[in-house]
gemmi code that builds the backbone of each chain (N, CA, C; Angstrom):
import gemmi

chains = {
    "A": [
        ("MET", (-25.222, 11.419, 25.540), (-25.561, 10.662, 24.333), (-26.113, 11.617, 23.255)),
        ("VAL", (-25.598, 11.494, 22.059), (-26.009, 12.376, 20.973), (-27.418, 12.007, 20.525)),
        ("LYS", (-28.270, 13.023, 20.299), (-29.670, 12.769, 19.968), (-30.054, 13.170, 18.545)),
        ("SER", (-29.146, 13.842, 17.855), (-29.483, 14.265, 16.490), (-28.215, 14.422, 15.660)),
        ("VAL", (-28.401, 14.407, 14.352), (-27.259, 14.615, 13.448), (-26.676, 16.010, 13.667)),
        ("ASP", (-27.545, 16.986, 13.813), (-27.072, 18.361, 14.005), (-26.216, 18.483, 15.267)),
        ("GLU", (-26.657, 17.800, 16.330), (-25.879, 17.853, 17.578), (-24.516, 17.194, 17.383)),
        ("TYR", (-24.503, 16.054, 16.685), (-23.232, 15.359, 16.418), (-22.290, 16.283, 15.637)),
        ("LEU", (-22.821, 16.910, 14.610), (-21.980, 17.777, 13.771), (-21.445, 18.971, 14.558)),
        ("ARG", (-22.283, 19.479, 15.460), (-21.842, 20.596, 16.299), (-20.675, 20.166, 17.199)),
        ("LEU", (-20.810, 18.972, 17.782), (-19.742, 18.465, 18.649), (-18.467, 18.163, 17.855)),
        ("LEU", (-18.658, 17.629, 16.642), (-17.488, 17.331, 15.802), (-16.761, 18.618, 15.421)),
        ("ARG", (-17.548, 19.633, 15.070), (-16.938, 20.918, 14.706), (-16.158, 21.491, 15.891)),
        ("LYS", (-16.712, 21.302, 17.077), (-16.033, 21.778, 18.294), (-14.712, 21.041, 18.490)),
        ("GLU", (-14.741, 19.714, 18.268), (-13.522, 18.918, 18.425), (-12.449, 19.303, 17.401)),
        ("LEU", (-12.904, 19.731, 16.229), (-11.971, 20.054, 15.147), (-11.494, 21.506, 15.187)),
        ("ALA", (-11.965, 22.237, 16.180), (-11.601, 23.656, 16.281), (-10.083, 23.812, 16.257)),
        ("GLY", (-9.617, 24.722, 15.421), (-8.181, 24.950, 15.318), (-7.522, 24.178, 14.194)),
        ("SER", (-8.258, 23.193, 13.624), (-7.705, 22.428, 12.502), (-7.815, 23.238, 11.220)),
        ("ASP", (-7.132, 22.751, 10.197), (-7.188, 23.397, 8.892), (-8.636, 23.479, 8.399)),
        ("ALA", (-9.011, 24.621, 7.812), (-10.403, 24.840, 7.408), (-10.883, 23.783, 6.409)),
        ("ALA", (-10.002, 23.393, 5.483), (-10.393, 22.388, 4.488), (-10.636, 21.029, 5.151)),
        ("VAL", (-9.820, 20.720, 6.144), (-9.989, 19.460, 6.882), (-11.330, 19.448, 7.605)),
        ("VAL", (-11.653, 20.575, 8.237), (-12.922, 20.683, 8.955), (-14.086, 20.515, 7.976)),
        ("GLN", (-13.994, 21.191, 6.849), (-15.068, 21.128, 5.846), (-15.270, 19.687, 5.353)),
        ("ASP", (-14.166, 19.010, 5.043), (-14.261, 17.619, 4.572), (-14.844, 16.707, 5.647)),
        ("ALA", (-14.341, 16.843, 6.867), (-14.790, 15.960, 7.953), (-16.276, 16.159, 8.243)),
        ("ILE", (-16.723, 17.417, 8.220), (-18.142, 17.693, 8.481), (-19.002, 17.170, 7.329)),
        ("ALA", (-18.548, 17.387, 6.106), (-19.319, 16.920, 4.936), (-19.414, 15.390, 4.943)),
        ("ASP", (-18.302, 14.714, 5.236), (-18.309, 13.247, 5.276), (-19.245, 12.730, 6.372)),
        ("ALA", (-19.152, 13.347, 7.546), (-19.987, 12.899, 8.670), (-21.458, 13.139, 8.370)),
        ("GLU", (-21.774, 14.295, 7.809), (-23.176, 14.598, 7.533), (-23.739, 13.637, 6.488)),
        ("GLU", (-22.960, 13.401, 5.432), (-23.416, 12.464, 4.392), (-23.682, 11.084, 4.994)),
        ("HIS", (-22.721, 10.609, 5.782), (-22.838, 9.255, 6.338), (-24.001, 9.159, 7.338)),
        ("LEU", (-24.052, 10.093, 8.278), (-25.055, 10.005, 9.345), (-26.476, 10.176, 8.806)),
        ("ARG", (-26.656, 11.113, 7.876), (-28.010, 11.313, 7.341), (-28.430, 10.132, 6.457)),
        ("THR", (-27.470, 9.543, 5.741), (-27.795, 8.356, 4.933), (-28.172, 7.185, 5.846)),
        ("ALA", (-27.370, 6.992, 6.888), (-27.654, 5.906, 7.829), (-28.989, 6.130, 8.535)),
        ("LEU", (-29.267, 7.377, 8.862), (-30.537, 7.701, 9.523), (-31.719, 7.408, 8.600)),
        ("ALA", (-31.576, 7.802, 7.330), (-32.651, 7.548, 6.355), (-32.886, 6.046, 6.213)),
        ("GLN", (-31.809, 5.268, 6.190), (-31.936, 3.806, 6.090), (-32.649, 3.244, 7.318)),
        ("ALA", (-32.263, 3.757, 8.497), (-32.864, 3.261, 9.740), (-34.352, 3.575, 9.790)),
        ("VAL", (-34.713, 4.777, 9.372), (-36.132, 5.185, 9.418), (-36.935, 4.440, 8.345)),
        ("ASN", (-36.313, 4.229, 7.181), (-37.002, 3.454, 6.141), (-37.268, 2.032, 6.612)),
        ("GLY", (-36.284, 1.483, 7.346), (-36.437, 0.109, 7.836), (-37.456, -0.003, 8.947)),
        ("ASN", (-37.628, 1.065, 9.687), (-38.592, 1.060, 10.797), (-39.175, 2.460, 10.951)),
        ("PRO", (-40.290, 2.729, 10.266), (-40.876, 4.078, 10.251), (-41.234, 4.620, 11.636)),
        ("ASN", (-41.342, 3.743, 12.623), (-41.678, 4.210, 13.974), (-40.453, 4.734, 14.730)),
        ("THR", (-39.270, 4.559, 14.126), (-38.045, 4.995, 14.789), (-37.860, 6.508, 14.624)),
        ("SER", (-37.561, 7.172, 15.742), (-37.295, 8.613, 15.672), (-35.795, 8.845, 15.507)),
        ("GLU", (-35.438, 10.067, 15.124), (-34.022, 10.404, 14.982), (-33.292, 10.213, 16.309)),
        ("ALA", (-33.941, 10.659, 17.389), (-33.300, 10.557, 18.707), (-33.055, 9.108, 19.104)),
        ("GLU", (-33.915, 8.206, 18.636), (-33.745, 6.784, 18.963), (-32.664, 6.137, 18.093)),
        ("ALA", (-32.600, 6.564, 16.845), (-31.698, 5.900, 15.896), (-30.255, 6.401, 15.970)),
        ("ILE", (-30.086, 7.662, 16.258), (-28.760, 8.269, 16.146), (-27.698, 7.688, 17.097)),
        ("PRO", (-28.040, 7.358, 18.347), (-26.975, 6.833, 19.220), (-26.252, 5.622, 18.635)),
        ("ALA", (-26.992, 4.661, 18.094), (-26.356, 3.458, 17.521), (-25.575, 3.811, 16.254)),
        ("ILE", (-26.126, 4.717, 15.454), (-25.447, 5.130, 14.222), (-24.133, 5.841, 14.569)),
        ("ALA", (-24.207, 6.730, 15.558), (-23.007, 7.476, 15.963), (-21.967, 6.549, 16.580)),
        ("GLU", (-22.414, 5.532, 17.300), (-21.485, 4.570, 17.904), (-20.668, 3.862, 16.826)),
        ("LYS", (-21.337, 3.461, 15.753), (-20.630, 2.764, 14.674), (-19.736, 3.724, 13.879)),
        ("TYR", (-20.158, 4.956, 13.782), (-19.362, 5.939, 13.030), (-18.132, 6.358, 13.822)),
        ("GLY", (-18.292, 6.382, 15.140), (-17.207, 6.857, 15.997), (-17.624, 8.157, 16.670)),
        ("SER", (-17.192, 8.342, 17.889), (-17.546, 9.571, 18.605), (-16.881, 10.771, 17.925)),
        ("PRO", (-17.388, 11.978, 18.164), (-16.729, 13.160, 17.588), (-15.247, 13.226, 17.955)),
        ("GLN", (-14.920, 12.805, 19.174), (-13.507, 12.798, 19.589), (-12.697, 11.822, 18.745)),
        ("GLU", (-13.257, 10.622, 18.515), (-12.544, 9.608, 17.725), (-12.374, 10.059, 16.272)),
        ("VAL", (-13.428, 10.651, 15.725), (-13.371, 11.075, 14.324), (-12.392, 12.233, 14.157)),
        ("ALA", (-12.345, 13.108, 15.158), (-11.456, 14.274, 15.058), (-10.004, 13.906, 15.345)),
        ("ALA", (-9.789, 12.824, 16.072), (-8.435, 12.489, 16.546), (-7.377, 12.415, 15.444)),
        ("PRO", (-7.655, 11.759, 14.296), (-6.609, 11.703, 13.264), (-6.204, 13.082, 12.754)),
        ("HIS", (-7.124, 14.028, 12.859), (-6.839, 15.367, 12.361), (-6.150, 16.234, 13.403)),
        ("THR", (-6.397, 15.925, 14.666), (-5.848, 16.778, 15.719), (-4.647, 16.158, 16.408)),
        ("GLY", (-4.465, 14.838, 16.223), (-3.340, 14.177, 16.880), (-3.566, 13.946, 18.361)),
        ("ARG", (-4.798, 14.191, 18.832), (-5.036, 14.060, 20.272), (-4.906, 12.620, 20.741)),
        ("TRP", (-5.323, 11.663, 19.855), (-5.246, 10.265, 20.272), (-3.794, 9.888, 20.521)),
        ("ASN", (-2.916, 10.276, 19.563), (-1.502, 9.949, 19.723), (-0.964, 10.526, 21.019)),
        ("ARG", (-1.295, 11.794, 21.246), (-0.797, 12.441, 22.452), (-1.318, 11.744, 23.698)),
        ("ALA", (-2.637, 11.454, 23.679), (-3.240, 10.830, 24.853), (-2.597, 9.474, 25.135)),
        ("PHE", (-2.388, 8.698, 24.068), (-1.813, 7.374, 24.269), (-0.372, 7.463, 24.759)),
        ("LEU", (0.412, 8.311, 24.104), (1.819, 8.387, 24.479), (2.000, 8.977, 25.867)),
        ("TRP", (1.141, 9.943, 26.208), (1.239, 10.488, 27.549), (0.844, 9.444, 28.572)),
        ("ALA", (-0.178, 8.639, 28.250), (-0.590, 7.589, 29.184), (0.542, 6.583, 29.361)),
        ("LEU", (1.157, 6.220, 28.243), (2.264, 5.262, 28.287), (3.425, 5.850, 29.094)),
        ("ALA", (3.708, 7.101, 28.811), (4.791, 7.753, 29.530), (4.464, 7.834, 31.016)),
        ("ASP", (3.211, 8.103, 31.273), (2.793, 8.219, 32.663), (3.013, 6.905, 33.396)),
        ("LEU", (2.702, 5.776, 32.704), (2.836, 4.470, 33.332), (4.298, 4.068, 33.509)),
        ("ARG", (5.096, 4.332, 32.507), (6.448, 3.762, 32.486), (7.547, 4.731, 32.950)),
        ("THR", (7.292, 5.998, 32.827), (8.371, 6.942, 33.076), (8.142, 7.834, 34.286)),
        ("TRP", (6.961, 8.400, 34.321), (6.719, 9.421, 35.325), (6.910, 8.895, 36.738)),
        ("ALA", (6.436, 7.662, 36.986), (6.521, 7.097, 38.328), (7.979, 6.923, 38.762)),
        ("VAL", (8.849, 6.685, 37.782), (10.258, 6.457, 38.095), (10.990, 7.773, 38.269)),
        ("ASN", (10.775, 8.668, 37.327), (11.527, 9.919, 37.350), (10.716, 11.024, 36.674)),
        ("PRO", (9.936, 11.754, 37.443), (9.047, 12.769, 36.852), (9.784, 13.784, 36.001)),
        ("SER", (10.979, 14.130, 36.358), (11.675, 15.182, 35.617), (12.227, 14.687, 34.287)),
        ("SER", (12.165, 13.349, 34.057), (12.732, 12.815, 32.816), (11.821, 13.051, 31.628)),
        ("LEU", (10.581, 13.424, 31.879), (9.617, 13.575, 30.795), (9.582, 15.010, 30.300)),
        ("GLY", (9.828, 15.180, 29.011), (9.777, 16.514, 28.443), (8.516, 16.713, 27.637)),
        ("SER", (8.571, 17.600, 26.670), (7.387, 17.853, 25.858), (7.366, 16.935, 24.644)),
        ("LEU", (6.176, 16.717, 24.132), (5.998, 15.814, 23.002), (6.044, 16.609, 21.705)),
        ("GLU", (6.826, 16.121, 20.755), (6.921, 16.815, 19.476), (6.082, 16.094, 18.434)),
        ("CYS", (5.199, 16.825, 17.776), (4.356, 16.226, 16.744), (4.591, 16.959, 15.425)),
        ("SER", (4.706, 16.180, 14.357), (4.918, 16.775, 13.041), (3.911, 16.208, 12.067)),
        ("PRO", (3.493, 16.988, 11.068), (2.581, 16.446, 10.070), (3.287, 15.463, 9.156)),
        ("ILE", (2.566, 14.398, 8.756), (3.114, 13.462, 7.791), (3.035, 14.119, 6.422)),
        ("PRO", (4.155, 14.187, 5.676), (4.127, 14.859, 4.367), (3.042, 14.278, 3.461)),
        ("GLY", (2.244, 15.143, 2.895), (1.219, 14.718, 1.959), (-0.068, 14.253, 2.606)),
        ("ARG", (-0.053, 14.045, 3.919), (-1.258, 13.554, 4.574), (-1.797, 14.558, 5.580)),
        ("GLY", (-0.894, 15.315, 6.164), (-1.336, 16.349, 7.075), (-1.767, 15.848, 8.430)),
        ("GLU", (-1.598, 14.532, 8.693), (-2.007, 14.003, 9.981), (-0.844, 14.140, 10.954)),
        ("PRO", (-1.090, 14.730, 12.087), (-0.006, 14.904, 13.046), (0.530, 13.549, 13.493)),
        ("PHE", (1.810, 13.437, 13.600), (2.430, 12.203, 14.017), (3.461, 12.540, 15.090)),
        ("CYS", (3.285, 11.980, 16.270), (4.172, 12.312, 17.369), (5.425, 11.474, 17.266)),
        ("ILE", (6.555, 12.126, 17.161), (7.774, 11.386, 16.873), (8.707, 11.205, 18.059)),
        ("SER", (8.697, 12.086, 19.007), (9.662, 11.912, 20.085), (9.333, 12.825, 21.255)),
        ("PHE", (9.990, 12.534, 22.324), (9.935, 13.434, 23.466), (11.166, 14.324, 23.429)),
        ("SER", (10.984, 15.576, 23.761), (12.150, 16.453, 23.877), (12.173, 17.032, 25.281)),
        ("ARG", (13.352, 17.357, 25.747), (13.466, 17.858, 27.111), (13.864, 19.316, 27.142)),
    ],
    "B": [
        ("MET", (-4.901, -5.276, 44.298), (-6.002, -5.053, 43.361), (-5.659, -3.955, 42.349)),
        ("TRP", (-5.003, -2.866, 42.878), (-4.652, -1.770, 41.993), (-3.686, -2.237, 40.900)),
        ("GLY", (-2.736, -3.075, 41.344), (-1.762, -3.591, 40.388), (-2.408, -4.412, 39.309)),
        ("LYS", (-3.428, -5.205, 39.685), (-4.141, -6.018, 38.701), (-4.844, -5.128, 37.697)),
        ("ASN", (-5.512, -4.075, 38.193), (-6.202, -3.150, 37.289), (-5.219, -2.450, 36.366)),
        ("LYS", (-4.051, -2.128, 36.910), (-3.026, -1.465, 36.101), (-2.581, -2.380, 34.974)),
        ("ASN", (-2.401, -3.673, 35.303), (-1.997, -4.628, 34.274), (-3.061, -4.752, 33.194)),
        ("VAL", (-4.337, -4.772, 33.620), (-5.434, -4.860, 32.652), (-5.429, -3.636, 31.758)),
        ("ASP", (-5.236, -2.446, 32.364), (-5.203, -1.207, 31.588), (-4.055, -1.220, 30.580)),
        ("GLU", (-2.888, -1.682, 31.040), (-1.736, -1.726, 30.135), (-1.971, -2.694, 28.986)),
        ("THR", (-2.591, -3.842, 29.298), (-2.877, -4.835, 28.260), (-3.858, -4.269, 27.250)),
        ("GLU", (-4.909, -3.598, 27.765), (-5.897, -3.012, 26.851), (-5.267, -1.930, 25.985)),
        ("SER", (-4.395, -1.117, 26.577), (-3.727, -0.071, 25.796), (-2.852, -0.683, 24.716)),
        ("ALA", (-2.123, -1.741, 25.082), (-1.251, -2.400, 24.105), (-2.079, -3.013, 22.984)),
        ("ASP", (-3.203, -3.635, 23.357), (-4.074, -4.248, 22.346), (-4.647, -3.183, 21.412)),
        ("LYS", (-5.104, -2.086, 22.007), (-5.684, -1.017, 21.187), (-4.649, -0.430, 20.238)),
        ("LYS", (-3.436, -0.255, 20.743), (-2.380, 0.306, 19.906), (-2.065, -0.638, 18.750)),
        ("PHE", (-1.945, -1.933, 19.068), (-1.631, -2.914, 18.030), (-2.758, -2.963, 16.993)),
        ("GLN", (-3.995, -2.979, 17.488), (-5.151, -3.026, 16.587), (-5.203, -1.780, 15.712)),
        ("LYS", (-4.923, -0.638, 16.321), (-4.961, 0.619, 15.571), (-3.900, 0.617, 14.475)),
        ("GLU", (-2.718, 0.115, 14.809), (-1.647, 0.088, 13.812), (-1.965, -0.889, 12.684)),
        ("LEU", (-2.537, -2.040, 13.052), (-2.917, -3.006, 12.024), (-3.955, -2.413, 11.079)),
        ("VAL", (-4.994, -1.827, 11.689), (-6.087, -1.279, 10.880), (-5.595, -0.155, 9.985)),
        ("SER", (-4.789, 0.748, 10.571), (-4.323, 1.876, 9.751), (-3.400, 1.394, 8.642)),
        ("GLY", (-2.742, 0.250, 8.880), (-1.848, -0.271, 7.865), (-2.560, -0.911, 6.689)),
        ("VAL", (-3.737, -1.474, 6.961), (-4.417, -2.215, 5.885), (-5.665, -1.500, 5.366)),
        ("ALA", (-6.077, -0.416, 6.009), (-7.331, 0.245, 5.612), (-7.307, 0.670, 4.144)),
        ("ALA", (-6.188, 1.240, 3.716), (-6.110, 1.694, 2.325), (-6.202, 0.516, 1.362)),
        ("LEU", (-5.549, -0.593, 1.721), (-5.612, -1.794, 0.877), (-7.046, -2.328, 0.808)),
        ("VAL", (-7.731, -2.362, 1.949), (-9.108, -2.861, 1.992), (-10.028, -1.983, 1.144)),
        ("LEU", (-9.917, -0.678, 1.321), (-10.805, 0.237, 0.581), (-10.546, 0.173, -0.921)),
        ("LEU", (-9.277, 0.137, -1.278), (-8.940, 0.070, -2.699), (-9.461, -1.235, -3.314)),
        ("THR", (-9.356, -2.328, -2.550), (-9.833, -3.621, -3.043), (-11.349, -3.625, -3.223)),
        ("ILE", (-12.063, -3.110, -2.231), (-13.528, -3.070, -2.325), (-13.965, -2.260, -3.537)),
        ("LEU", (-13.344, -1.106, -3.710), (-13.736, -0.246, -4.833), (-13.315, -0.838, -6.176)),
        ("ASP", (-12.209, -1.567, -6.174), (-11.764, -2.207, -7.416), (-12.740, -3.308, -7.833)),
        ("LYS", (-13.308, -4.007, -6.846), (-14.240, -5.097, -7.145), (-15.642, -4.591, -7.486)),
        ("ALA", (-15.929, -3.353, -7.112), (-17.281, -2.822, -7.307), (-17.576, -2.593, -8.788)),
        ("ALA", (-18.792, -2.917, -9.165), (-19.187, -2.722, -10.558), (-19.415, -1.246, -10.865)),
        ("GLU", (-19.752, -0.483, -9.835), (-20.045, 0.937, -10.021), (-19.374, 1.747, -8.914)),
        ("PRO", (-19.206, 3.031, -9.113), (-18.664, 3.876, -8.030), (-19.518, 3.743, -6.768)),
        ("MET", (-18.872, 3.836, -5.626), (-19.581, 3.670, -4.354), (-19.376, 4.902, -3.473)),
        ("TYR", (-20.360, 5.181, -2.610), (-20.189, 6.249, -1.624), (-19.872, 5.626, -0.263)),
        ("GLY", (-19.425, 6.478, 0.650), (-18.874, 5.987, 1.913), (-19.763, 5.033, 2.676)),
        ("TYR", (-21.045, 5.356, 2.770), (-21.948, 4.501, 3.541), (-22.049, 3.111, 2.918)),
        ("GLN", (-22.061, 3.050, 1.589), (-22.103, 1.745, 0.914), (-20.856, 0.930, 1.244)),
        ("ILE", (-19.715, 1.588, 1.210), (-18.450, 0.898, 1.516), (-18.471, 0.386, 2.953)),
        ("ALA", (-18.966, 1.221, 3.862), (-19.037, 0.816, 5.273), (-19.929, -0.409, 5.445)),
        ("LYS", (-21.014, -0.477, 4.685), (-21.925, -1.628, 4.791), (-21.249, -2.897, 4.268)),
        ("VAL", (-20.446, -2.762, 3.218), (-19.707, -3.928, 2.707), (-18.758, -4.451, 3.782)),
        ("ILE", (-18.057, -3.527, 4.433), (-17.121, -3.925, 5.493), (-17.884, -4.552, 6.656)),
        ("ASP", (-19.013, -3.955, 7.010), (-19.864, -4.506, 8.075), (-20.229, -5.956, 7.780)),
        ("GLY", (-20.523, -6.213, 6.513), (-20.977, -7.548, 6.128), (-19.865, -8.576, 6.096)),
        ("GLN", (-18.619, -8.112, 6.060), (-17.505, -9.053, 5.921), (-16.645, -9.155, 7.166)),
        ("ALA", (-16.732, -8.163, 8.058), (-15.872, -8.185, 9.246), (-16.568, -8.926, 10.377)),
        ("GLU", (-15.819, -9.802, 11.042), (-16.379, -10.498, 12.207), (-16.678, -9.488, 13.304)),
        ("ASP", (-15.785, -8.527, 13.454), (-15.966, -7.489, 14.458), (-15.871, -6.135, 13.767)),
        ("ALA", (-17.039, -5.614, 13.373), (-17.064, -4.371, 12.598), (-16.544, -3.185, 13.401)),
        ("THR", (-16.522, -3.328, 14.738), (-16.058, -2.199, 15.551), (-14.554, -2.009, 15.424)),
        ("VAL", (-13.879, -2.992, 14.814), (-12.431, -2.872, 14.596), (-12.131, -1.598, 13.826)),
        ("LEU", (-12.944, -1.327, 12.841), (-12.733, -0.145, 12.009), (-13.983, 0.729, 12.087)),
        ("LYS", (-13.886, 1.805, 12.873), (-15.019, 2.722, 12.967), (-15.313, 3.312, 11.594)),
        ("GLN", (-16.582, 3.425, 11.283), (-16.963, 3.892, 9.955), (-16.401, 5.279, 9.653)),
        ("GLY", (-16.327, 6.114, 10.676), (-15.800, 7.461, 10.466), (-14.336, 7.488, 10.082)),
        ("ALA", (-13.639, 6.388, 10.367), (-12.204, 6.321, 10.035), (-11.978, 6.030, 8.558)),
        ("LEU", (-13.035, 5.609, 7.856), (-12.888, 5.293, 6.438), (-12.665, 6.558, 5.603)),
        ("TYR", (-13.345, 7.602, 5.996), (-13.379, 8.787, 5.131), (-12.030, 9.496, 4.957)),
        ("PRO", (-11.257, 9.664, 6.046), (-9.932, 10.275, 5.824), (-9.052, 9.428, 4.903)),
        ("VAL", (-9.237, 8.095, 4.959), (-8.446, 7.223, 4.085), (-8.895, 7.397, 2.638)),
        ("LEU", (-10.206, 7.489, 2.437), (-10.720, 7.725, 1.080), (-10.185, 9.051, 0.529)),
        ("ARG", (-10.224, 10.080, 1.375), (-9.722, 11.397, 0.942), (-8.232, 11.321, 0.613)),
        ("SER", (-7.498, 10.583, 1.445), (-6.052, 10.454, 1.230), (-5.757, 9.707, -0.070)),
        ("LEU", (-6.518, 8.637, -0.322), (-6.325, 7.880, -1.566), (-6.650, 8.753, -2.777)),
        ("GLU", (-7.645, 9.602, -2.618), (-7.992, 10.492, -3.723), (-6.896, 11.541, -3.941)),
        ("SER", (-6.364, 12.059, -2.863), (-5.303, 13.067, -3.025), (-4.039, 12.451, -3.620)),
        ("SER", (-3.904, 11.123, -3.454), (-2.772, 10.419, -4.071), (-3.102, 9.974, -5.497)),
        ("ARG", (-4.275, 10.318, -5.982), (-4.756, 10.003, -7.338), (-4.985, 8.505, -7.561)),
        ("LEU", (-5.148, 7.769, -6.456), (-5.472, 6.343, -6.586), (-6.983, 6.161, -6.705)),
        ("LEU", (-7.722, 7.139, -6.229), (-9.173, 7.172, -6.387), (-9.560, 8.509, -7.010)),
        ("GLU", (-10.737, 8.514, -7.628), (-11.325, 9.785, -8.047), (-12.766, 9.791, -7.572)),
        ("SER", (-13.309, 10.969, -7.385), (-14.672, 11.045, -6.847), (-15.480, 12.110, -7.567)),
        ("ARG", (-16.770, 11.937, -7.437), (-17.675, 12.978, -7.914), (-18.855, 13.031, -6.946)),
        ("VAL", (-19.404, 14.228, -6.782), (-20.530, 14.416, -5.870), (-21.812, 14.456, -6.668)),
        ("GLU", (-22.780, 13.676, -6.198), (-24.080, 13.648, -6.876), (-25.182, 13.907, -5.858)),
        ("PRO", (-26.234, 14.571, -6.273), (-27.346, 14.808, -5.341), (-28.039, 13.506, -4.972)),
        ("SER", (-28.641, 13.495, -3.802), (-29.377, 12.321, -3.341), (-30.821, 12.713, -3.064)),
        ("VAL", (-31.733, 11.803, -3.326), (-33.143, 12.112, -3.077), (-33.478, 12.018, -1.600)),
        ("SER", (-32.639, 11.313, -0.830), (-32.996, 11.082, 0.577), (-31.973, 11.645, 1.553)),
        ("GLY", (-31.322, 12.727, 1.190), (-30.352, 13.298, 2.118), (-29.395, 14.236, 1.417)),
        ("PRO", (-28.260, 14.481, 2.042), (-27.283, 15.401, 1.451), (-26.627, 14.770, 0.232)),
        ("PRO", (-25.914, 15.552, -0.567), (-25.200, 15.001, -1.725), (-24.235, 13.910, -1.285)),
        ("ARG", (-24.023, 12.937, -2.182), (-23.120, 11.826, -1.871), (-21.874, 11.901, -2.745)),
        ("ARG", (-20.737, 11.597, -2.121), (-19.475, 11.564, -2.862), (-19.200, 10.133, -3.286)),
        ("TYR", (-19.216, 9.899, -4.582), (-18.981, 8.563, -5.133), (-17.513, 8.409, -5.514)),
        ("TYR", (-16.923, 7.292, -5.070), (-15.504, 7.024, -5.342), (-15.351, 5.874, -6.318)),
        ("GLN", (-14.314, 5.978, -7.162), (-13.940, 4.850, -8.012), (-12.420, 4.816, -8.180)),
        ("VAL", (-11.918, 3.646, -8.503), (-10.469, 3.457, -8.615), (-9.987, 4.002, -9.957)),
        ("THR", (-8.841, 4.660, -9.936), (-8.227, 5.156, -11.173), (-7.303, 4.075, -11.750)),
        ("GLU", (-6.795, 4.314, -12.923), (-5.826, 3.374, -13.510), (-4.586, 3.279, -12.628)),
        ("LEU", (-4.157, 4.436, -12.124), (-3.010, 4.438, -11.206), (-3.343, 3.616, -9.954)),
        ("GLY", (-4.580, 3.736, -9.492), (-5.025, 2.972, -8.322), (-4.978, 1.476, -8.567)),
        ("ARG", (-5.394, 1.047, -9.760), (-5.374, -0.394, -10.085), (-3.946, -0.921, -10.129)),
        ("ALA", (-3.073, -0.150, -10.745), (-1.670, -0.581, -10.815), (-1.063, -0.637, -9.416)),
        ("THR", (-1.409, 0.354, -8.604), (-0.898, 0.383, -7.230), (-1.451, -0.793, -6.425)),
        ("LEU", (-2.737, -1.070, -6.617), (-3.360, -2.176, -5.888), (-2.693, -3.507, -6.223)),
        ("ALA", (-2.340, -3.691, -7.478), (-1.669, -4.940, -7.872), (-0.349, -5.092, -7.110)),
        ("ARG", (0.380, -4.007, -6.981), (1.647, -4.070, -6.222), (1.389, -4.284, -4.741)),
        ("TRP", (0.371, -3.598, -4.209), (0.067, -3.725, -2.788), (-0.372, -5.152, -2.442)),
        ("ARG", (-1.126, -5.787, -3.360), (-1.536, -7.175, -3.119), (-0.314, -8.078, -3.000)),
        ("GLU", (0.633, -7.849, -3.902), (1.867, -8.635, -3.871), (2.608, -8.405, -2.552)),
        ("MET", (2.690, -7.144, -2.144), (3.363, -6.818, -0.888), (2.630, -7.436, 0.298)),
        ("TRP", (1.304, -7.394, 0.255), (0.502, -7.973, 1.331), (0.732, -9.485, 1.413)),
        ("ASN", (0.740, -10.145, 0.262), (0.956, -11.592, 0.258), (2.333, -11.940, 0.818)),
        ("GLN", (3.324, -11.140, 0.440), (4.671, -11.386, 0.966), (4.712, -11.170, 2.479)),
        ("MET", (4.058, -10.098, 2.930), (4.056, -9.807, 4.364), (3.306, -10.889, 5.140)),
        ("ARG", (2.162, -11.300, 4.610), (1.376, -12.338, 5.286), (2.178, -13.641, 5.371)),
        ("SER", (2.836, -13.976, 4.275), (3.636, -15.194, 4.243), (4.786, -15.106, 5.249)),
        ("PHE", (5.406, -13.945, 5.301), (6.516, -13.736, 6.239), (6.056, -13.892, 7.688)),
        ("VAL", (4.939, -13.221, 8.018), (4.440, -13.278, 9.399), (4.020, -14.701, 9.757)),
        ("ASP", (3.332, -15.378, 8.815), (2.928, -16.765, 9.067), (4.140, -17.652, 9.306)),
        ("THR", (5.159, -17.444, 8.501), (6.373, -18.266, 8.642), (7.010, -18.050, 10.006)),
        ("VAL", (7.102, -16.793, 10.415), (7.699, -16.492, 11.723), (6.861, -17.075, 12.850)),
        ("MET", (5.530, -16.914, 12.756), (4.664, -17.370, 13.843), (4.543, -18.883, 13.917)),
        ("GLU", (4.637, -19.530, 12.776), (4.482, -20.985, 12.772), (5.811, -21.716, 12.906)),
        ("GLY", (6.924, -20.965, 12.761), (8.235, -21.594, 12.848), (8.490, -22.149, 14.246)),
        ("GLU", (9.265, -23.207, 14.309), (9.561, -23.836, 15.590), (10.955, -23.434, 16.056)),
        ("GLY", (11.038, -23.002, 17.315), (12.327, -22.704, 17.915), (13.138, -21.685, 17.166)),
        ("ASN", (12.478, -20.598, 16.761), (13.168, -19.570, 15.993), (14.403, -19.054, 16.701)),
        ("GLY", (15.536, -19.339, 16.167), (16.775, -18.772, 16.671), (17.239, -19.328, 18.012)),
        ("GLN", (16.509, -20.268, 18.555), (16.854, -20.730, 19.899), (18.068, -21.663, 19.912)),
        ("GLU", (18.409, -22.217, 18.752), (19.510, -23.152, 18.729), (20.851, -22.446, 18.541)),
        ("CYS", (20.794, -21.121, 18.247), (22.041, -20.406, 18.015), (22.813, -20.218, 19.326)),
    ],
}
model = gemmi.Model(1)
for chain_id, residues in chains.items():
    chain = gemmi.Chain(chain_id)
    for i, (resn, *xyz) in enumerate(residues, 1):
        res = gemmi.Residue()
        res.name, res.seqid = resn, gemmi.SeqId(i, " ")
        for name, pos in zip(("N", "CA", "C"), xyz):
            atom = gemmi.Atom()
            atom.name, atom.element = name, gemmi.Element(name[0])
            atom.pos, atom.b_iso = gemmi.Position(*pos), 0.0
            res.add_atom(atom)
        chain.add_residue(res)
    model.add_chain(chain)
structure = gemmi.Structure()
structure.add_model(model)
structure.setup_entities()
């Protein structure tokens, strides 16, 4: 469980490793702005609340570092399609499954998995 | 028992996929609409609170998923933003709709109404195609 904004940002940066530098910068800036604003609101509403107490609920609503990084890394698509393939294809014919091809969506830069290749 | 769990897993995966596709399809329309209705430019946390207040299940759209859509709308010139310092935290990026964004939103509303009407018609229709 994440206990601080700094820890969340560290984990998010780790998840985004290998992504475009501008994407990482934007994602970290957005997360920091949102989490610190939400934290300030939570503490203002209840001065007895510590960062460690408030951050888990704030991070849950924002999304885990894995969830936030997924649109940028395409991991969610891969995980879902591999799970689907695992359920429907692998059990029938393991050799029928090839590698997954992912391409960026023009103008958006989000990886989009389009097909299996063998 | 294993088969039952497998069916539950498959159902949950299908539901999550459908929900994800629905949300990703309408997120830009929702954000553009909220910002169009706003009297002043808004920053991400404010937008998230508006959605929280209007969604029956706010977990449908994780707050962190809003920001890439905002960035994408800005790169498409439908939104513009400026960063301002905050007294209680890091600088905030304020978004507002551009003229191009308003014109686009008007078209998207029309498309949304047509799509909603189409889906309602299909779902409420009786015996679709069964008599052929």
